[in-house]
C-alpha positions, 0 to 999 in steps of 0.5 A: 500500499506504500507505494500508492499515495491514495486508495480508491474506495472500491480497494478498502478492507476491513481489518487490515490496516488503519493507515489508509489514505483517501481522496475525497468529496463529502457528498452529504454530512448529517447527525444521527440523533437519538429520541432525545436529541442528542448526537450519537454520530456525525456521518459523512458519504465519500466519493472518489474519482471513480464513483466509488462511494462509502459511508463514514462515521465519527463518533461522539468524542471525536466529533469536535476534532474533526467537524471543523475540517468538514464542509458538505460538497468539500474535497479532502485528503483523509488519512488513518482511519478504521474499515468495518464491516457492518454487523447483522444488527445495523440496518438503515444503511445509507446503500448497499455495502458491506462495509463502512469507515470509522474515523478516531482520534488519529485521523487526519483530514487535509483540505485539497483542491483541483479535484473537480473530476470528483463527482458530487453525488453518485447514485444507485437507483432502485426501480420503483416496481422494486421496492417491495424487495427493499421493504421486505430485506428492511437493510439498506436505504434506496436511490429512486427517481420518479416524476412528481405526479401530485403532493398534499399540503403539509400536515401537522401532527403529534407522534406517539411521544407526543412531540409535534411533527409535520409531514408532506406526502406525494407520488412519484412515477418512472413511467411503469410504477408509482409510488407513495412518499412521505416526508417528515419535519424539516425535510417536508417543509424545506421540499414544499419550498423546493417544489414552489419554486421549481422553474421546470415541470413536470418536476423530476425527483431523485430521492437518495438514502430513503426507506422503503417500508410496509405501510398498511401492507403496501411498500412506501417511501419515507425519509430518515436522517440520511435521506436527500432530494434532488429536483431536476437534478443534472443527471442522465437518469432525469434526462432520460426519464423526461425524453420518455416523458416526451415520447409518451405525450408525443405518441398520445398527440 
């Protein structure tokens, strides 16, 4: 390994060394909170120049040390970390992967520039017809893309802990199947505002790291802390779907 300045994410292996070195972009950052609102981890999605992506976790005792060096969208050289296999108990993984990175007190983070070739986001889409499989396995979160067909106003309610909550419900369609989606709380309000401001219609939505679960016997999608959405994103899947929609409308004319 010493013959190479950096390793690709695809080459990371658990239980081999802590002297790893990667050059990556931080695609996403979020905190994992318990139901009391306490931070139990700072999480990142890291992407390398080959489009590899991996989940990284920073435990609470190391957050203050490392968080000041990290920004969403930034590019970094990251040295000295642990590569761990997910345990059987670790569900709600951000995407289908068997390993993740754990940063600790020996981890070093250095800002690096001139790496525009590292993509900002990587998606691995699940067809809407297959979200039932994701709901059955209940291990991985999934990425989906679809046309926004309808949405309901934001609704306020109290959860089982008597806490004030809000949600927005909408449907997406990939020209073959539809799926019902519910976003909660901050993401619901952000999504509502974003669709009001969208300047291209119909709106095509990418949802990354969403959860598929059974509600009243049907698989439906919802957000967790890792979930992000992208409206009319500059991505070939969005363009392909828009072209398919144009062709379908042209055939109907």
